[in-house]
N, C-alpha and C positions, 0 to 999 in steps of 0.2 A: 504494499500499500504506499503510495507516495504521500508526502507531507500535505500536499494540496487536496487530498481526498478526504480529509477530516477537518473539523472545526476546532479552533483554539478556544478553550473555555475562559482563559484569563488574557489580559493584555500585558503581562509581564511587569506589573507595577512593582515598585521597590518594597512595598509593605506586604506583599503576598496576596493570597486569595482566600476567600471564605465562602462556604456554601451554607446557606441557611442563616438568616439574621437572628432568628430566635428559636427556641425549642419547639415552638408551635408551627414553624414553617415546614412544609412537607418536602421530602427529598426521596428519590428512588434511583436505583441504578439497574442497568441491563434489563429494562422492561418491567421491573418490579413496580407495584403500585406505590406511589409516593406516600410516605407516612411521617408523622411527627416523631420527635425524640422520645424514646421510652424512658420511663422512670419507675422506681419501685424499690422496695426493701432488698430484693435479691441482687441489686446492683451495688450494695454497700461494699466497701473495701474489707478484705479479710484481715483479721488479726493474725499474728504469728502463730502458726500451728506447730506445737512441739512434737518432734518425732518420738515414736515409741522406742523403747530400749532395743528392739530387734531391728530397727532400720528406719525406713522412710514412711511408715504408716502414720495415721492420724491418732492423736491422743484421745479423742472421743468420737462417738458416732455423730454428734452434733457438728463437730469440726468438718467431718467429711460431708455431711449434708449441706453445709453452707458453701463449701467449695463446689460441690456438684451443682447447686442451685445457681451459683455465679457463672459457671461454665455454660449451663443450659441457657441462662439469660443472654450471655454474650453470643451464643449461637443463634438464638431467636432474633436478636438485633441484626446480626449479619444477614440472616435469611430474609427478614422483613425488608431490609434495605436493598436486597438484590446483590449483596456483596458475596454471598455464599449460596450455592445451589440448594442445600438443605436436604438432598436425597442421597 
């Protein structure tokens, strides 16, 4: 594909580029339905998870559940925006 076959999204301004002025502005990629920025408790940062004596496990089931919820939410965000196929 030659450079002239596609459109430039920015005009190379020195301050950079931004997509979406607010969390309520809808954005989508690769044909995905545009949506607003997601929010929710499962997006909270994780606290340090202490490894078990035997290696790299989680110290509690709750710690595992929180990290799994965060990973699932990140996947949902990527799929909803069209940045990940999801299948």
